[in-house]
C-alpha positions in Angstrom: -0.2 -16.9 74.1 2.9 -13.7 74.6 1.3 -13.0 77.7 2.5 -16.2 79.7 6.1 -15.6 78.4 7.7 -13.8 81.5 11.1 -12.8 79.4 10.0 -9.6 78.3 7.9 -8.2 81.4 9.7 -10.1 84.4 13.0 -8.0 84.2 11.2 -4.7 84.0 8.9 -5.6 86.9 12.2 -6.5 88.9 13.8 -3.6 88.2 11.0 -1.5 88.9 10.3 -2.9 92.4 14.0 -3.1 93.5 13.6 1.0 92.6 10.9 1.5 94.8 12.1 -0.6 97.5 15.6 0.6 97.6 16.5 3.8 95.7 13.6 5.9 96.5 13.1 5.6 100.2 16.7 7.1 100.4 15.8 9.8 98.1 12.6 10.4 100.2 14.0 10.9 103.7 17.0 12.9 102.5 13.9 15.6 101.5 11.8 14.8 104.7 14.5 14.6 107.4 17.6 17.5 106.3 16.8 20.0 109.1 17.5 18.5 112.3 16.7 21.7 115.2 19.4 22.5 117.6 18.2 24.1 121.0 19.3 27.4 121.8 20.8 26.9 125.2 21.1 23.7 127.4 20.4 25.1 130.0 16.8 26.1 131.6 15.6 29.5 132.0 14.1 30.4 135.2 10.5 31.8 135.0 10.1 35.1 136.0 7.4 36.2 138.3 4.3 37.9 136.3 4.0 41.7 137.4 0.1 42.4 138.6 -0.7 45.9 137.9 -3.6 46.0 140.9 -1.7 44.4 143.7 
């Protein structure tokens, strides 16, 4: 019964899982987290009071 012989398919199965577990996550995360936003300034700006025209 050829389906019980692990020789032809076990290495394909092993290399496919190694690809999915080791190589693929690095490639996916490089596309997801490639933009690191930087703040424009570190100091906080002072809020300005509103100018109400009816007061």
